[in-house]
C-alpha positions as CSV (number, residue, x, y, z in Angstrom):
1,M,0.2,0.5,0.0
2,S,1.2,3.4,-1.1
3,E,1.7,5.9,2.1
4,E,-0.9,8.1,0.1
5,N,-3.4,5.0,0.2
6,K,-2.3,4.3,4.0
7,H,-3.0,7.7,5.3
8,R,-6.5,7.4,3.6
9,A,-7.0,4.4,5.1
10,T,-6.0,5.6,8.5
11,A,-8.9,8.5,8.1
12,A,-11.0,6.3,6.6
13,A,-11.4,3.9,9.6
14,I,-11.0,6.8,12.1
15,L,-13.7,8.6,10.8
16,P,-16.7,6.2,11.6
17,L,-15.5,5.3,15.1
18,V,-15.9,9.5,16.5
19,G,-19.4,9.0,15.4
20,G,-19.3,10.6,10.9
21,A,-19.1,13.7,9.6
22,A,-22.0,14.4,10.8
23,N,-20.6,14.6,15.1
24,V,-17.5,16.1,13.5
25,T,-17.9,19.9,14.0
26,S,-13.9,21.0,13.6
27,V,-10.9,19.7,12.8
28,A,-7.1,20.2,13.3
29,H,-3.6,18.9,14.2
30,C,-0.7,19.9,16.4
31,M,2.4,18.2,16.5
32,T,1.1,14.2,17.4
33,R,-2.6,14.7,17.5
34,L,-5.7,14.7,15.6
35,R,-7.3,17.8,17.6
36,L,-11.6,16.9,16.5
37,G,-14.7,18.9,17.9
38,L,-17.8,16.7,18.6
39,R,-21.2,17.1,18.9
40,D,-21.9,13.9,20.9
41,R,-18.7,12.2,22.1
42,S,-20.9,9.4,23.1
43,L,-21.0,7.9,20.1
44,V,-17.2,7.5,19.8
45,Q,-16.4,3.8,20.1
46,E,-13.2,4.9,21.6
47,E,-11.7,1.3,22.5
48,V,-12.2,0.2,19.0
49,L,-10.5,3.3,18.0
50,K,-7.4,2.9,20.0
51,A,-7.2,0.1,19.0
52,L,-6.4,0.7,15.3
53,P,-3.0,-0.2,14.4
54,A,-1.7,3.9,13.1
55,V,-3.2,5.0,17.0
56,M,-0.9,5.1,19.3
57,G,-3.8,7.1,22.3
58,V,-6.5,9.0,22.6
59,V,-6.7,12.7,24.6
60,E,-9.8,14.1,26.4
61,D,-9.6,17.8,26.2
62,D,-11.4,20.5,25.1
63,T,-11.5,18.8,21.9
64,Y,-11.0,15.0,21.0
65,Q,-7.5,14.4,20.1
66,I,-6.5,11.0,18.7
67,V,-2.4,10.4,19.3
68,L,-1.3,9.6,15.7
69,G,2.5,10.9,15.9
70,P,4.7,13.0,14.2
71,G,4.5,13.6,10.9
72,T,1.8,10.8,10.3
73,V,-1.3,13.1,11.6
74,S,0.0,15.7,8.7
75,R,-0.5,13.2,6.8
76,V,-3.4,11.8,7.9
77,T,-5.2,15.4,8.9
78,P,-5.9,16.6,5.2
79,E,-7.2,13.0,4.2
80,F,-9.5,13.2,7.1
81,E,-10.6,16.4,6.0
82,A,-11.0,15.6,3.1
83,L,-13.7,12.2,4.2
84,V,-15.5,14.6,6.2
85,G,-16.3,16.9,3.4
86,A,-16.9,14.4,0.9
87,E,-19.3,12.4,3.6
88,R,-21.0,15.9,3.9
89,A,-21.4,16.2,0.1
90,G,-23.3,12.9,0.4
91,A,-20.4,11.1,-1.3
92,P,-20.2,7.0,0.4
93,E,-19.2,6.8,3.6
94,E,-15.5,5.0,3.9
95,P,-16.8,1.4,5.8
96,A,-15.7,1.0,9.1
97,A,-12.6,-0.1,10.7
98,P,-13.0,-3.7,11.8
99,A,-13.7,-4.4,15.6
100,A,-11.1,-4.5,17.7
101,P,-10.3,-8.8,19.1
102,A,-11.6,-8.3,22.8
103,G,-9.0,-8.6,25.6
104,G,-7.5,-11.4,27.4
105,S,-8.6,-12.2,30.7
106,D,-5.9,-11.3,32.9
107,P,-7.4,-9.6,36.2
108,V,-6.2,-6.4,35.4
109,T,-5.5,-6.0,31.3
110,A,-4.5,-3.0,29.3
111,E,-7.6,-1.8,28.7
112,E,-8.6,-1.8,32.5
113,L,-5.9,0.5,33.1
114,A,-7.1,2.3,30.0
115,A,-10.6,2.4,31.3
116,Q,-8.6,3.9,34.5
117,G,-6.7,6.3,32.3
118,A,-10.0,8.0,30.3
119,A,-11.6,8.2,33.9
120,L,-8.2,10.0,35.1
121,R,-8.4,12.5,32.0
122,A,-12.2,13.0,32.7
123,E,-11.2,13.8,36.2
124,R,-8.3,16.1,34.9
125,K,-10.3,17.5,32.0
126,A,-13.4,18.6,34.7
127,K,-10.4,20.1,37.0
128,N,-8.4,22.2,34.3
129,A,-11.5,23.5,33.5
130,T,-11.0,27.1,35.2
131,P,-10.9,30.3,33.3
132,F,-7.2,30.5,34.2
133,K,-6.8,27.1,32.8
134,L,-8.6,28.1,30.4
135,F,-6.7,31.5,29.4
136,L,-3.6,29.5,29.1
137,R,-5.1,26.9,27.0
138,R,-6.1,30.5,24.8
139,I,-2.7,31.3,24.9
140,A,-1.8,27.7,23.9
141,N,-3.7,28.3,20.6
142,I,-2.0,31.0,19.7
143,F,1.6,29.6,19.3
144,V,1.1,26.1,18.6
145,P,0.2,26.8,15.0
146,L,3.6,28.3,14.8
147,I,5.4,25.4,15.9
148,P,6.4,23.8,12.9
149,A,8.0,26.9,11.6
150,L,10.0,27.0,14.4
151,I,11.2,23.8,13.6
152,G,11.8,24.5,10.0
153,C,14.0,27.0,10.5
154,G,15.6,25.5,13.6
155,I,16.9,22.6,12.3
156,I,18.5,24.9,9.3
157,A,20.0,26.8,11.8
158,G,21.3,24.8,13.1
159,L,22.4,22.4,9.4
160,N,23.7,27.1,8.9
161,G,25.9,26.7,12.0
162,L,27.4,23.6,11.2
163,L,28.8,24.4,8.1
164,V,29.8,28.0,9.6
165,N,31.6,26.0,11.9
166,L,32.7,23.2,9.6
167,Q,33.8,26.2,7.0
168,W,32.3,24.3,4.3
169,L,29.8,26.1,1.7
170,P,30.9,29.7,2.2
171,A,28.5,31.0,-0.7
172,V,25.0,29.1,0.4
173,T,25.5,30.0,4.5
174,P,24.3,33.4,4.1
175,A,21.6,32.1,1.6
176,L,20.6,29.4,5.5
177,A,21.1,32.2,7.1
178,A,18.8,34.6,5.3
179,I,16.3,31.3,5.0
180,A,16.1,30.4,9.2
181,S,16.1,33.7,10.5
182,G,13.3,35.2,8.5
183,F,10.6,33.4,10.0
184,M,11.7,34.6,13.5
185,A,12.3,38.4,12.2
186,L,8.5,38.4,11.5
187,I,7.3,36.4,14.6
188,A,5.4,38.4,16.1
189,V,3.0,39.6,13.4
190,F,2.2,35.7,12.5
191,V,1.7,35.8,17.3
192,G,-0.6,38.9,16.7
193,Y,-2.6,37.6,13.7
194,N,-3.0,34.3,15.8
195,T,-4.4,36.6,18.5
196,A,-6.5,38.1,16.8
197,K,-7.9,35.7,15.6
198,E,-8.3,33.4,18.8
199,F,-10.3,35.9,21.0
200,G,-12.7,36.9,18.3
201,G,-11.7,39.5,16.7
202,T,-10.3,40.3,12.8
203,P,-6.9,38.3,12.1
204,I,-5.3,40.6,9.7
205,L,-5.9,43.9,12.3
206,G,-3.9,41.8,15.0
207,G,-1.6,41.1,12.9
208,A,-1.3,44.3,11.4
209,V,-0.7,46.1,15.1
210,A,1.5,43.7,15.8
211,S,3.7,44.3,12.6
212,I,4.7,47.3,14.5
213,I,7.1,46.4,16.5
214,V,9.4,44.6,14.0
215,Y,9.0,47.6,11.7
216,A,12.4,49.7,10.7
217,K,11.8,52.6,11.1
218,V,10.4,52.4,15.1
219,A,13.8,53.0,16.1
220,D,12.6,57.2,15.6
221,V,10.2,57.1,18.2
222,E,10.5,57.6,21.8
223,A,8.9,56.1,24.9
224,F,9.9,56.8,28.6
225,G,12.9,58.3,27.0
226,Q,14.5,55.9,24.8
227,H,14.5,55.6,21.4
228,L,12.4,51.8,20.3
229,S,14.5,49.4,19.2
230,P,12.6,46.9,16.0
231,G,12.0,43.8,17.5
232,Q,11.4,45.4,21.2
233,G,8.7,43.7,23.1
234,G,8.6,40.5,20.5
235,V,5.9,38.2,21.0
236,L,4.7,39.2,24.4
237,G,4.5,42.8,23.1
238,A,2.6,41.1,19.7
239,L,0.1,39.4,22.2
240,A,-0.7,42.4,23.9
241,A,-1.2,44.6,20.8
242,A,-3.0,42.2,19.2
243,C,-5.0,41.5,22.2
244,L,-5.6,45.7,22.7
245,G,-6.4,45.7,19.4
246,V,-9.2,43.2,19.8
247,Y,-11.0,44.9,22.7
248,V,-10.8,48.1,20.6
249,E,-12.6,46.6,17.9
250,K,-15.2,44.9,19.3
251,R,-16.1,48.2,20.9
252,C,-16.5,50.3,17.6
253,R,-18.8,47.1,16.7
254,R,-21.0,48.5,19.2
255,W,-21.1,51.8,18.2
256,V,-19.8,52.7,14.6
257,P,-22.5,52.6,12.0
258,E,-22.7,49.8,10.0
259,S,-22.7,52.3,6.7
260,V,-19.7,53.0,7.6
261,D,-18.3,50.5,10.1
262,V,-16.1,49.3,7.2
263,L,-13.9,52.1,6.6
264,V,-14.3,53.6,11.0
265,T,-13.5,50.0,12.7
266,P,-10.6,49.2,11.1
267,T,-8.8,52.7,11.2
268,V,-9.7,53.3,14.7
269,T,-8.3,49.8,15.6
270,V,-5.1,50.1,14.0
271,L,-4.0,53.6,15.3
272,V,-5.7,53.5,18.6
273,S,-3.8,50.1,19.8
274,G,-0.9,51.2,17.5
275,L,0.2,54.5,19.6
276,A,-0.7,52.7,23.0
277,T,1.7,49.8,20.8
278,L,4.8,52.5,20.5
279,F,4.1,54.6,23.5
280,G,3.7,51.6,26.2
281,L,3.0,48.6,25.4
282,M,7.1,47.7,23.8
283,F,9.0,49.1,26.4
284,L,6.5,47.3,29.3
285,A,7.2,44.2,27.2
286,G,10.6,44.7,26.3
287,E,11.4,45.0,30.0
288,V,9.1,41.8,30.5
289,S,10.7,39.5,27.8
290,T,14.2,41.1,29.2
291,W,13.3,39.9,32.5
292,I,12.1,36.5,31.4
293,G,15.4,35.9,30.0
294,D,17.8,37.4,33.0
295,A,15.2,35.1,35.9
296,A,16.1,31.3,32.8
297,D,19.9,32.3,33.2
298,W,19.6,33.0,37.1
299,L,17.9,30.3,37.7
300,L,20.1,27.8,36.1
301,A,23.3,29.7,36.9
302,H,22.6,29.5,40.8
303,G,20.0,26.7,40.9
304,G,21.7,24.3,38.3
305,A,21.0,20.8,39.6
306,G,18.1,22.3,41.8
307,A,15.8,23.5,39.5
308,G,17.0,20.9,36.6
309,F,15.5,18.5,39.3
310,L,12.4,20.6,39.9
311,L,11.7,21.5,36.3
312,G,12.5,17.7,34.8
313,G,10.2,16.0,38.0
314,L,7.2,18.3,38.6
315,F,6.8,19.0,34.5
316,L,4.3,15.9,33.4
317,P,2.2,16.8,36.5
318,L,2.2,20.4,35.4
319,V,0.5,18.7,32.5
320,M,-2.0,17.1,34.2
321,L,-2.8,20.6,35.5
322,G,-3.2,22.2,32.9
323,L,-0.4,24.7,33.5
324,H,2.8,23.7,31.4
325,Q,0.8,25.8,28.5
326,A,2.3,29.2,30.2
327,L,5.4,27.7,29.4
328,I,5.1,28.8,26.1
329,P,5.3,31.8,25.7
330,I,8.4,32.0,27.7
331,H,10.2,29.2,24.9
332,T,8.9,31.6,22.7
333,T,10.6,34.3,24.2
334,L,13.8,32.8,25.0
335,I,14.9,31.5,21.5
336,E,13.6,34.6,19.7
337,G,16.0,36.4,22.4
338,A,19.3,34.3,23.3
339,G,18.4,32.1,20.3
340,F,17.5,28.6,21.8
341,T,15.3,28.0,25.2
342,V,17.9,26.4,28.3
343,L,14.0,24.7,29.6
344,L,13.3,22.4,27.0
345,P,15.6,19.8,27.2
346,I,15.4,19.6,30.8
347,L,11.8,19.1,31.0
348,A,12.3,16.6,27.5
349,M,14.0,14.7,30.8
350,A,10.4,13.8,32.1
351,G,9.8,11.9,29.1
352,A,12.7,9.7,29.4
353,G,12.1,8.8,33.6
354,Q,8.8,7.9,31.3
355,V,10.4,5.5,29.0
356,G,12.5,4.1,32.1
357,A,9.6,2.7,34.5
358,A,7.5,1.5,31.4
359,L,10.9,-0.7,30.7
360,A,10.7,-1.5,34.5
361,I,7.0,-2.2,34.6
362,Y,7.8,-4.9,31.1
363,L,10.1,-6.8,33.3
364,R,7.8,-7.1,36.4
365,L,5.0,-8.4,34.8
366,P,6.2,-10.5,32.9
367,R,3.0,-12.8,32.7
368,N,0.5,-10.0,32.2
369,T,0.2,-9.9,28.1
370,S,-2.0,-7.6,27.9
371,I,0.3,-4.9,29.8
372,R,3.6,-5.6,27.8
373,T,1.8,-5.3,24.2
374,T,0.5,-2.1,25.3
375,I,4.3,-1.2,26.3
376,K,5.6,-2.1,23.3
377,S,4.1,-0.6,20.6
378,A,4.0,2.3,22.8
379,L,7.8,2.2,23.5
380,W,9.3,3.8,20.2
381,P,7.2,6.5,20.4
382,G,8.1,7.0,24.0
383,F,11.2,7.3,22.9
384,L,10.4,9.8,20.0
385,G,9.3,12.3,22.7
386,V,5.4,10.8,22.2
387,G,4.5,9.7,25.9
388,E,0.9,10.4,25.7
389,P,0.4,6.8,25.5
390,L,2.9,5.7,28.1
391,I,1.6,8.0,30.3
392,Y,-2.3,7.4,29.7
393,G,-2.4,3.6,29.4
394,V,0.3,2.1,31.3
395,S,1.8,4.6,34.4
396,L,-0.9,7.0,35.3
397,P,-3.2,4.3,35.7
398,L,-1.4,2.6,37.9
399,G,-0.6,5.2,40.2
400,R,3.2,4.7,41.6
401,P,4.8,3.9,38.4
402,F,4.0,7.0,37.4
403,V,5.6,8.9,40.4
404,T,8.6,6.7,40.3
405,A,8.6,8.0,36.4
406,C,8.8,11.5,37.4
407,A,11.5,10.9,40.2
408,G,13.6,9.5,37.0
409,G,12.8,12.7,34.7
410,A,14.0,14.9,38.3
411,F,17.4,12.8,37.6
412,G,17.7,13.5,34.3
413,G,16.7,17.0,34.5
414,A,19.4,17.3,37.7
415,F,21.9,16.0,34.9
416,V,21.7,18.8,32.3
417,G,20.7,21.5,34.7
418,L,24.6,21.3,37.0
419,F,26.0,21.3,33.7
420,N,24.2,24.4,32.8
421,Q,25.4,25.8,36.0
422,L,29.3,24.5,35.4
423,G,28.3,27.6,32.4
424,T,27.9,25.1,29.1
425,D,24.1,25.9,28.2
426,V,22.1,23.3,26.7
427,G,19.3,24.9,24.9
428,S,16.5,23.9,21.4
429,T,16.5,26.4,19.2
430,A,12.4,25.4,18.6
431,I,9.5,24.0,20.9
432,G,7.1,20.9,20.2
433,P,9.8,17.1,20.0
434,S,11.4,15.6,22.4
435,G,13.7,12.6,23.3
436,W,15.0,11.6,20.4
437,A,13.3,14.3,17.7
438,L,15.4,17.0,20.2
439,F,18.5,16.2,18.6
440,P,18.2,18.0,15.3
441,L,17.2,20.9,17.0
442,L,19.8,21.6,19.9
443,D,22.2,24.5,20.5
444,G,24.3,26.0,23.3
445,N,27.4,28.2,23.9
446,H,30.1,25.8,24.3
447,G,29.3,23.7,20.3
448,L,26.9,21.5,19.2
449,A,29.0,18.1,20.0
450,Q,29.1,19.2,23.3
451,T,25.4,20.4,23.5
452,I,24.5,16.7,21.9
453,A,26.5,14.5,24.5
454,I,25.3,16.2,27.4
455,Y,21.8,15.8,26.2
456,A,22.0,12.6,25.7
457,A,23.8,11.6,29.0
458,G,20.8,13.4,30.5
459,L,18.3,11.2,28.3
460,I,20.5,7.8,30.3
461,V,20.3,9.1,33.6
462,G,16.4,10.0,33.1
463,Y,16.6,6.3,31.5
464,V,17.8,4.4,34.5
465,A,16.7,6.8,37.2
466,G,12.9,6.2,36.0
467,F,13.8,1.9,35.6
468,V,15.7,1.9,38.6
469,A,13.1,3.9,40.2
470,T,9.9,1.8,39.3
471,Y,11.8,-1.8,38.8
472,W,12.0,-1.4,43.3
473,F,9.8,0.6,44.5
474,G,7.0,0.9,41.8
475,F,4.8,-1.7,42.9
476,T,4.1,-3.3,46.1
477,K,3.5,-7.5,46.6
478,T,-0.3,-6.9,45.9
479,M,-0.1,-5.2,42.6
480,L,2.7,-7.5,41.6
481,A,0.8,-10.3,42.3
482,E,-2.6,-9.7,40.9
483,L,-1.5,-7.7,38.1
484,N,0.9,-10.7,37.3
485,A,-1.7,-13.5,37.6
486,A,-2.2,-15.7,35.4
487,P,-5.8,-15.8,33.2
488,D,-6.7,-19.1,34.4
489,E,-5.8,-18.3,37.8
490,P,-8.1,-16.2,40.3
491,A,-6.7,-13.0,42.1
492,P,-5.1,-13.1,45.0
493,A,-7.4,-14.4,48.1
494,S,-10.1,-12.2,49.5
495,S,-12.9,-12.2,50.5
496,A,-14.5,-11.8,47.9
497,P,-14.0,-10.3,44.1
498,V,-12.8,-7.5,43.8
499,A,-13.5,-5.6,40.6
500,A,-10.7,-4.0,38.7
501,D,-11.2,-1.1,38.7
502,E,-11.2,-1.0,42.8
503,R,-7.7,-2.6,42.9
504,V,-6.3,-0.1,40.4
505,A,-7.9,2.6,42.8
506,E,-6.5,1.1,45.5
507,K,-2.9,1.2,43.5
508,V,-3.4,5.6,43.1
């Protein structure tokens, strides 16, 4: 089967399992997930969906998210959109994917863990539906669409740096530098466009207001006793300027007569927001951006291993609470200022701890074929930084292994943080990838080879620490007895049968 047919077949298998085109209200994707807006989630055949070979897992949030992995999701999404359009236009529906075979009869199987994972996701979603966390999610929606360009330009920048250091192709490196830097030079415009779109304004007006920040002639403008610099305030200034633009635009729509709305509203929006940006927001956002860069440098220079331990160990709990989205504009600000973010390689160690924990679980449960099969299918995506299948399908429902996996991430983060404290910055020129997929994006202040070596060693520390912590401390004797019970064996003696969800809840 050709690649195109394979991705179309995946899309055709997914569509009927999410309730068909009539149940789909929106289609989008990020780095690893197909994100669907669904009218009625009760129509989703989740167990059959997760049994599809291309599906690594599902995440329920404000959208229904199907984890397909990097590369695959960007190819499946247009096929899925085409099938949705065709079905709505009256084209014949694709046949539904065959139902997955029933799981084994182990006392606690991967299916039961998946059910526990779904319950935990639902509970997390309910807790995360606070105004503050919903606001953070909207901020994330502004930056997530920029990630593919950040990755592409970051890899080109890394390649160009390598060629410059080796003094190869001197006639080509200036062109590569221009290609790599063009997007970052105008990133404020894209942030402004997406901000207006996300908050209900006219996107192009958001981009127009934000473009003031990167205009060369702003150097002629004086604010707070200083001449402004092109790009001052960066993405934070663009975010604030576009938000202000949306507010002004909505106010104008209320009182400007419809007959002159097309003339007055855009003019007033750009004028008022532009003046506020030039004579206030650029300076203030510039100060905040400088403070963020200085704070990150100070944290790792003075906290080092301790700061790395906390960041690496707490990142996955932050993800569970929905607070990780606050880091996205911080990463982008650091990349814009220094050329790389020193936080992402440390946070990536959390995924290494999950991989080490999964390997320990695999060895500790030799008789539980169901869970071991899940681990085998989710392990390689985990090495590449796609951790959702391992988290929601294995470690989180089991409880203790999730904690020990976080411990593995903490030790990996401490290792990388220690080198930052010693003066060797380990950074990433883009956000999004993790695990092995982060190697092409690494950058630092002491040469690429040294940066790669430190990051690789940090991953190994995370793998080993996650493995050791989970192998020795991830299970109680009762857990091991229940999870390793043979299919024909009863669960360990008790006065009454214990339901699977009660046993797993006890572990959690």
